[in-house]
C-alpha positions as CSV (number, residue, x, y, z in Angstrom):
1,M,86.1,93.9,83.0
2,F,89.1,95.5,84.1
3,Y,90.8,94.5,87.4
4,R,91.8,96.8,90.4
5,Q,94.6,94.6,91.3
6,H,96.6,91.7,89.9
7,V,98.6,89.3,91.9
8,F,101.3,87.5,90.2
9,C,102.3,84.3,92.0
10,C,105.5,82.7,90.8
11,T,105.0,79.0,89.9
12,N,108.3,78.6,88.1
13,K,109.9,75.2,88.1
14,R,113.8,75.1,87.7
15,P,115.7,71.9,87.0
16,E,116.3,69.6,90.0
17,G,119.3,70.8,92.1
18,H,119.4,74.2,90.6
19,E,121.6,76.6,92.8
20,R,118.9,79.1,93.1
21,G,115.9,76.7,93.9
22,C,112.4,77.6,92.6
23,C,109.1,78.8,94.0
24,I,107.1,75.7,93.0
25,D,109.4,73.4,95.0
26,R,108.8,75.7,97.9
27,G,105.0,75.4,98.0
28,A,104.0,78.1,95.5
29,G,101.4,76.0,93.7
30,P,99.0,75.4,96.7
31,I,99.6,79.0,98.0
32,R,98.5,80.4,94.6
33,D,95.5,78.0,94.3
34,Y,94.3,78.9,97.9
35,M,94.6,82.6,97.2
36,K,92.7,82.3,94.0
37,Q,90.0,80.2,95.8
38,R,89.6,82.5,98.7
39,C,89.3,85.6,96.6
40,K,86.5,83.9,94.6
41,E,84.8,82.9,97.8
42,L,85.0,86.4,99.1
43,G,83.7,87.9,95.8
44,L,86.7,89.8,94.9
45,N,85.8,90.0,91.3
46,D,88.1,93.0,90.7
47,V,91.2,91.2,91.9
48,R,92.9,88.8,89.4
49,I,95.2,86.0,90.8
50,N,97.7,84.9,88.1
51,A,100.3,82.2,87.9
52,S,103.4,83.6,86.7
53,G,106.8,82.4,85.4
54,C,110.0,83.3,87.2
55,L,110.0,86.6,89.0
56,D,113.8,86.3,89.6
57,R,113.6,86.2,93.4
58,C,114.0,82.4,93.5
59,E,116.0,82.3,96.8
60,L,113.1,84.0,98.5
61,G,110.3,81.8,97.3
62,P,107.5,81.4,97.2
63,V,107.0,85.0,96.1
64,M,104.3,87.0,94.7
65,V,103.9,90.7,93.6
66,V,100.7,92.7,93.8
67,Y,100.1,95.4,91.2
68,P,99.5,98.3,90.6
69,E,101.2,98.8,94.0
70,G,104.3,96.8,93.2
71,T,104.3,95.2,96.7
72,W,106.2,91.9,96.9
73,Y,105.4,89.1,99.4
74,R,106.6,85.8,100.6
75,P,103.6,83.9,102.1
76,T,104.2,80.4,103.2
77,T,100.9,79.4,104.9
78,K,97.2,79.9,104.3
79,E,97.0,82.0,107.3
80,E,99.6,84.4,105.7
81,V,97.6,84.5,102.5
82,D,94.5,85.2,104.4
83,E,96.2,88.1,106.1
84,I,97.3,89.6,102.7
85,I,93.8,89.3,101.3
86,R,92.3,90.9,104.3
87,D,94.7,93.6,104.9
88,H,96.1,94.5,101.5
89,L,93.6,93.4,98.9
90,Q,90.5,94.2,100.8
91,G,92.0,96.8,103.2
92,G,94.6,98.7,101.1
93,Q,97.5,98.2,103.9
94,V,100.8,96.5,103.1
95,V,101.4,93.5,105.4
96,A,104.9,94.7,106.4
97,R,106.0,91.6,108.2
98,L,105.4,89.5,105.0
99,A,106.7,92.0,102.5
100,I,110.0,91.6,100.7
101,A,112.2,94.6,100.9
102,E,113.3,96.2,97.6
103,T,117.0,95.5,98.3
104,A,116.2,91.7,98.8
C-alpha cells in the first residue's frame, strides 16, 4: 500500500543542556503518539505518521512536516493536532496559524 501523505514528527533527543534544545523535551513524543492514534481511529489508512530523527528546527520544536506538500507545523496540544488532521490531512488546507514559515 502506498500512502497519500507522510507526516514526519521529530522525536530527536539531544544531550541535556544542549543550546538548541530538542523536540522530545518539548513534548514531541505524546504529540506524535496522539496523531498516530487519531489517524488510526479516523480510518486515515492512506496517511502514515512516522517518528523522525532531527529535522534541524530544534529551537521551534516540537516540529513535524507533512509530505508531499512539505508543510511544516509546530503543534503543542491535542487540539492543534486535531486541527491539522481535520483541515490539512482530511481537508487539504494548510493550517496557517500553526505552520512554520520557510524563513524560520
